[in-house]
C-alpha positions in Angstrom: 89.9 133.8 -180.5 90.0 136.1 -183.5 86.4 135.7 -184.8 84.2 138.7 -185.1 81.2 139.1 -182.7 78.4 141.6 -182.6 78.2 141.6 -178.8 80.9 141.1 -176.1 79.3 140.2 -172.8 81.7 140.3 -169.8 80.5 138.4 -166.7 82.1 138.9 -163.3 80.8 135.9 -161.6 79.9 135.6 -158.0 78.4 133.1 -155.6 74.9 134.5 -155.5 75.1 137.4 -158.0 77.0 138.2 -161.2 77.6 141.5 -162.9 77.2 141.6 -166.7 78.4 144.3 -169.1 77.6 143.9 -172.8 79.5 146.0 -175.4 79.2 146.4 -179.1 82.3 146.2 -181.3 82.5 150.0 -181.2 82.4 150.0 -177.3 78.8 151.1 -176.8 77.2 149.6 -173.7 74.1 147.5 -174.3 73.8 146.2 -170.8 75.4 147.0 -167.4 73.6 145.5 -164.4 73.8 142.9 -161.7 72.3 139.5 -162.3 71.3 136.8 -159.8 72.6 133.3 -160.1 69.3 132.3 -161.7 68.8 130.5 -165.0 65.6 132.4 -166.0 67.2 135.9 -165.8 70.5 134.7 -167.4 68.5 133.2 -170.3 66.6 136.5 -170.7 69.8 138.4 -170.9 71.5 136.1 -173.5 68.3 135.8 -175.6 67.9 139.6 -175.6 71.6 140.2 -176.6 71.2 137.5 -179.3 68.9 139.9 -181.2 71.9 142.1 -182.0 73.8 139.3 -183.7 76.5 136.9 -182.6 77.2 137.0 -178.9 80.5 136.1 -177.1 80.1 135.6 -173.3 83.3 135.9 -171.4 83.8 134.8 -167.8 86.7 135.2 -165.3 85.9 131.9 -163.6 84.8 129.0 -165.8 84.3 126.5 -163.1 82.2 126.1 -159.9 80.2 129.4 -159.7 80.7 130.1 -163.4 79.4 126.8 -164.6 75.7 127.7 -164.7 76.1 131.0 -166.8 78.3 129.0 -169.3 75.7 126.3 -169.6 72.8 128.8 -170.1 74.8 130.8 -172.6 75.6 127.8 -174.7 72.0 126.7 -174.6 71.0 130.1 -175.9 73.5 129.8 -178.8 76.2 132.1 -177.5 79.9 131.4 -177.8 81.8 131.2 -174.5 85.4 132.2 -173.6 87.5 132.6 -170.5 89.8 135.4 -169.6 92.6 134.0 -167.3 93.3 135.8 -164.0 96.8 136.9 -165.0 95.6 138.5 -168.2 92.7 140.1 -166.3 95.1 141.7 -163.8 97.4 143.0 -166.5 94.5 144.4 -168.5 93.1 146.1 -165.4 96.3 148.2 -165.2 95.5 149.7 -168.6 92.3 151.3 -167.3 92.0 154.4 -165.1 91.3 154.0 -161.4 92.3 151.5 -158.8 88.9 150.6 -157.4 87.9 146.9 -157.3 84.2 146.6 -158.1 82.1 144.0 -159.9 80.9 146.5 -162.4 84.5 147.6 -163.2 85.7 144.0 -163.5 82.8 143.1 -165.8 83.6 146.1 -168.1 87.3 145.2 -168.2 86.5 141.6 -169.1 84.2 142.7 -172.0 86.4 145.4 -173.3 89.5 143.2 -173.1 87.7 140.6 -175.2 86.7 143.3 -177.7 90.1 144.9 -178.1 92.5 142.0 -177.3 90.8 138.8 -178.3 94.2 137.0 -178.3 94.1 137.0 -174.4 91.0 134.8 -174.3 91.0 131.0 -173.8 88.4 128.5 -174.8 86.2 127.1 -172.1 86.0 123.3 -171.8 84.5 121.7 -174.9 81.1 120.1 -174.9 82.7 116.9 -173.7 81.3 115.0 -170.7 84.6 113.2 -170.4 86.6 116.4 -170.1 84.1 117.9 -167.6 84.2 114.7 -165.5 88.0 114.6 -165.8 88.3 118.2 -164.5 86.2 117.3 -161.4 88.1 114.2 -160.6 91.5 115.9 -161.2 90.6 118.7 -158.9 89.5 116.2 -156.2 92.7 114.3 -156.6 94.7 117.5 -156.2 92.8 118.2 -153.0 93.5 114.7 -151.7 97.2 115.1 -152.6 97.5 118.3 -150.5 95.6 116.7 -147.6 97.8 113.6 -147.8 101.0 115.7 -147.8 99.8 117.6 -144.7 99.0 114.4 -142.9 102.4 112.9 -143.7 104.2 116.0 -142.5 102.0 115.9 -139.3 102.9 112.3 -138.7 106.6 112.9 -139.1 106.4 115.9 -136.8 104.7 113.7 -134.1 107.4 111.0 -134.4 110.2 113.6 -134.3 108.7 115.1 -131.2 108.9 112.0 -129.1 111.3 109.6 -130.8 113.6 111.1 -133.5 115.6 107.9 -134.1 112.3 106.0 -134.9 111.3 108.7 -137.4 114.6 108.2 -139.2 113.7 104.6 -139.8 110.7 105.7 -141.9 112.9 107.6 -144.4 111.4 108.8 -147.7 108.3 106.9 -148.8 108.8 104.1 -146.3 106.5 106.0 -143.9 103.6 105.8 -146.4 103.9 102.1 -147.1 100.9 100.1 -146.0 103.0 98.0 -143.6 104.5 101.0 -141.9 101.1 102.7 -141.5 99.5 99.5 -140.2 102.2 99.1 -137.6 101.6 102.6 -136.4 97.9 102.1 -136.4 98.1 98.9 -134.3 101.0 99.8 -131.9 100.6 103.6 -131.9 104.2 104.3 -131.3 107.4 103.4 -129.4 105.6 102.5 -126.2 103.3 100.0 -127.9 106.0 98.5 -130.0 108.3 98.0 -127.0 105.5 96.5 -125.0 104.7 94.0 -127.8 108.3 93.0 -128.3 110.2 92.2 -131.4 108.9 88.6 -131.8 105.2 89.5 -131.6 105.6 92.6 -133.9 107.6 90.5 -136.5 104.9 87.7 -136.4 102.1 90.2 -136.9 104.0 92.0 -139.7 104.6 88.7 -141.5 100.9 88.0 -141.5 100.1 91.4 -142.9 102.9 92.0 -145.4 103.5 90.9 -149.0 107.3 91.0 -148.6 109.5 89.9 -145.8 109.3 92.6 -143.1 112.3 91.4 -141.0 114.6 94.2 -142.1 112.1 96.9 -141.3 111.2 95.4 -137.9 114.9 95.0 -137.0 115.5 98.7 -137.9 112.6 99.7 -135.7 113.8 97.9 -132.7 117.4 99.0 -133.2 116.1 102.6 -133.2 114.0 101.9 -130.1 117.2 100.9 -128.3 118.8 104.2 -129.0 116.6 106.2 -126.6 115.9 105.4 -123.0 114.1 108.6 -121.8 110.4 109.2 -122.3 109.6 112.7 -123.6 106.9 114.6 -121.9 103.7 114.4 -123.9 104.4 110.9 -125.3 101.1 109.5 -124.1 99.1 112.2 -125.8 101.2 111.9 -129.0 100.6 108.2 -129.2 96.9 108.8 -129.1 97.2 110.9 -132.2 99.7 108.8 -134.2 97.3 105.9 -135.1 94.6 108.4 -136.1 96.9 110.3 -138.5 98.3 107.0 -139.9 94.7 105.8 -140.6 93.9 109.1 -142.2 96.9 108.8 -144.6 95.9 105.2 -145.4 92.3 106.3 -146.2 93.6 109.2 -148.4 95.8 106.9 -150.3 92.9 104.6 -150.9 90.7 107.4 -152.1 93.5 108.6 -154.5 93.8 105.0 -155.9 90.0 105.0 -156.4 90.1 108.3 -158.2 93.0 107.1 -160.4 91.0 104.1 -161.4 88.0 106.2 -162.3 90.2 108.6 -164.4 91.7 105.6 -166.2 88.2 104.3 -166.9 87.2 107.7 -168.3 90.2 107.9 -170.6 90.0 104.3 -171.8 87.5 105.1 -174.6 88.5 108.8 -175.2 90.2 108.9 -178.6 92.6 111.8 -177.8 93.9 110.1 -174.6 94.8 107.1 -176.7 96.6 109.3 -179.1 98.6 111.0 -176.4 99.5 107.9 -174.5 100.9 106.3 -177.6 103.9 108.7 -177.1 106.7 107.5 -174.9 106.7 109.2 -171.5 103.0 110.1 -171.5 100.9 108.2 -169.0 97.4 108.6 -167.7 98.1 111.6 -165.4 100.1 113.4 -168.0 97.5 112.8 -170.7 94.8 114.0 -168.3 96.7 117.2 -167.6 97.3 117.9 -171.2 93.7 117.3 -172.2 92.5 119.5 -169.3 94.7 122.4 -170.2 94.6 122.5 -174.0 91.8 120.1 -175.0 92.3 119.2 -178.7 94.7 122.2 -179.2 92.3 123.8 -181.6 92.6 127.2 -180.0 96.4 127.3 -180.8 97.2 128.3 -184.4 100.7 126.8 -184.3 102.9 124.5 -182.2 104.9 127.6 -181.3 101.9 129.2 -179.7 101.3 126.1 -177.7 104.9 126.0 -176.5 104.7 129.7 -175.5 101.4 129.0 -173.6 103.2 126.2 -171.7 106.2 128.4 -171.0 108.8 126.1 -172.6 109.6 128.4 -175.6 112.6 130.8 -175.1 111.8 134.5 -174.7 113.7 136.9 -176.9 115.0 140.1 -175.3 116.4 142.9 -177.4 117.1 146.5 -176.6 119.4 148.5 -178.7 122.8 146.9 -179.1 123.5 146.1 -175.5 120.8 143.5 -174.7 120.4 140.7 -177.2 119.5 137.1 -176.5 117.0 134.4 -175.6 116.1 133.5 -172.0 114.0 130.8 -170.3 110.4 131.7 -170.0 109.2 132.4 -166.4 105.5 132.5 -167.3 103.1 130.0 -168.9 100.7 127.4 -167.7 102.5 125.7 -164.8 100.5 122.5 -164.8 101.1 122.0 -168.5 104.8 122.9 -168.2 105.3 120.5 -165.4 103.5 117.7 -167.3 105.6 118.3 -170.5 108.8 118.5 -168.4 108.1 115.2 -166.5 107.1 113.3 -169.6 110.3 114.5 -171.4 112.4 113.5 -168.5 110.9 110.0 -168.5 111.3 109.7 -172.3 115.0 110.7 -172.0 115.5 107.7 -169.9 113.5 105.1 -171.8 113.0 106.2 -175.4 116.1 105.9 -177.6 115.1 108.8 -179.9 114.5 111.1 -176.9 117.7 109.9 -175.1 119.8 110.6 -178.2 118.4 114.2 -178.5 118.9 114.7 -174.7 122.5 113.5 -174.9 123.1 115.8 -178.0 122.0 118.8 -176.0 124.1 117.8 -173.0 127.1 117.5 -175.4 126.4 121.1 -176.5 127.1 122.2 -172.9 123.5 122.4 -171.6 122.7 121.5 -168.0 120.2 118.7 -167.3 117.1 120.9 -166.8 117.9 123.0 -169.9 118.4 119.8 -172.0 115.0 118.5 -170.8 113.3 121.7 -171.6 114.7 121.5 -175.2 113.4 118.0 -175.5 110.0 119.1 -174.1 109.9 121.9 -176.7 110.6 119.4 -179.5 108.0 116.9 -178.2 105.5 119.8 -177.9 105.6 120.1 -181.7 104.9 116.3 -182.0 102.0 116.5 -179.5 100.5 119.4 -181.3 100.6 117.5 -184.6 99.2 114.3 -183.0 96.2 116.2 -181.5 95.5 118.1 -184.7 95.6 115.0 -187.0 94.4 112.6 -184.3 97.2 110.1 -185.3 99.2 107.9 -183.0 102.9 108.4 -182.3 105.3 106.7 -184.8 108.4 105.2 -183.3 111.6 106.1 -185.1 115.2 104.9 -184.8 117.7 107.6 -183.9 120.2 108.5 -186.6 123.8 107.6 -185.9 126.0 110.6 -185.0 
């Protein structure tokens, strides 16, 4: 943000109380007090500051506890910006003192916005779709973490009592519906042995879309490899079906959230623009939209690439250090999304595949070649979002 404002109001947000510090362009303090999480008093502050001219309200947390101040500020005609945590921590080192107080943080937020406006990021646009998308994506991320923990827990339980059986469920086989249903019904090795191969195979055929014979045969082969019963098996087999049911429920919730995200993006113009590009699906489009919106806050594609951490960093010092190195910073979510989409495109899109092979031919390793492709695609994505035009398929030129 490079616009001129008459008041810079930094807000260190809290659960029940915020601290606000308002500064003029010359650094004079107009306000420096705590504020409760209350619409009336927030409105009084922003309305009063508005008498001095254009107001920019800056927060350090744009979501959850910072949502109400943002909504009230916008309703009062103030502009809103966000100071990322990393920029906040780096800026804090420039100020004297090591204390950590709300008043100091609010002042640093306001003064950083006043003196270094390039560190600011725009808060979510006034789009109900993007706001809903952020909530659903956050919920999906939570579900993913919970599902991963449950899967690791289930593997640990199987390894504890029957390692050979755990090896049958290699990779994603453990999270398949049939595998989870078998563990829910038979609980573990004791229940499977008691039922017998014939009964298990008959039940599996009635509950599987594909022929389950191979999986059932592998399960009973593994059951024959261990004759001793490990201490605690009975207790573990009480837990196994519960954890398996938990994984199944989490997978169902994730599928429901994915369908809701897809429904949200169906009629959102920018998502259609993004998904017209090879390698960009619903999740990638959602990540890009959540992190950069319509890309209006970035003056060039190079700035966007730097923000994503896919632009090389130049290092020069005298005559001994000269060169460009991979960036270690940037928005990790955006970088991962661009990397994954470039990887997929390098396998399925002829133009991307030709560029990838060209970089490999120049001696670059796989990851470096994908980053180069992601950097090139970043320029295209930036142009597509700016002009709101769909991707145009081109034929790669012959070498």
